[in-house]
N, C-alpha and C positions, 0 to 999 in steps of 0.2 A: 596503459595502466592493466591491472589484472581489476577483472572482473568476481566480486564476490555475492554468490549468490545470498540472498535473505529469506528469510520467512516472519510469517504472522500471523498470529495461531491466538483466537478468542472466541467469543461465544459466534457461532454458524461462522467462523471466521477461518480461513485455510488458504495464505495467497504468498505467492513466491512472486521475486521483484527483486531488483538493483536500481543501485546509481549509475546515472550515467550524467554525459556534461550538459545534456540537453532535461532533465528532471529526471526526476525516483518513476521508472518503468514496472511497470504489475504484467507481468506474463498471463498471458492467455489463458484457461482453465481455474482461472485460483478463484476460490469463492470468497461473496461477502455474503455479513450475515443480512437477512433479507428485511427486517425491522432496523430502526432505529432509536435511539433515546428521545426523549424530547428536547434535552439538555443544549444538543449536537447544533453547530454553527449555522446560522441559513446556508450560506454557503454550501455548507455540508449535503443541504439537504436539495439544495438546486442542482449542483455535481450529480448526487447521485437520479435525480430524476431526468436529467440531460441524459447519462449512458444508458440508462434505462428507456428512454424516448430513442433515442441515437441504434439501441440494438445491440448497443457493446455491452452492456450488464442485463441477464436474459432469467426468469424466473428456471431454476435447477432443486426441483425438490422444495427443501426449506432454505434453499440460499438462493442469492444470486449469482449468478455465474458470467465473468470475463469473457468475451468471445474472440479478443483480439490482444497484443500486445498491447497497455496504453501510458503514453508519460503525461505522467502529474505536474506538478509544477515544485511539488515538495514530497520529501518521506513522509510529511506531517498527514497531507493531503490525501493520499494516498491511503495510509492508514484510516481516516477517518470517513473515508469512503467504502472502505473495506467492513471496517468494524462498526459504521452504524453510530459514530460517536467521538466529539472531539479527542484529538488524541494527539501525544508527541510521537514524532515517528522515529526520533534518534533511538528512543528508548525503545518501542515498540518491535523494528523491524531487528530482527539478529540473526545469525549465520546459525547452521543446523548445530555448532557446539554452543548456542546461549550466548556467544558474544554481540553486545548491541551496537549499531550502526553510531552509535555515538562513541564506543570503545572502540571500534574500528577507526574512525576519522581519528581520533587522540591517538591511535599506534600509527597511524599512516601520513601525521600532519607535516611530515619530511619529505613526504613524497607525490603532495598534492599539486607540484608542480606539473602541467602538461603541453 
């Protein structure tokens, strides 16, 4: 299976990651927004706090930086933690050419058996 690097760009956010059989991996060095919007799911707040507490997300200037590759349960959970807001990861994560994960998955439907 080919690995496609995906990018997530938003307010205070510049992250890279990829989908794997274990979940959605966000790569070390990715930058997350330091604050979060009031409407974020409680789960997003809790997961962000747990990552900060465990030293996986550390303050870096105006951002939070991921210190190691981290596997999230889904692209949307990864996007929510990095963007500080509830989001649809299949739409937010894109290739360098701007193709969304949702579009990629649509074109890969026939190749998904592993």
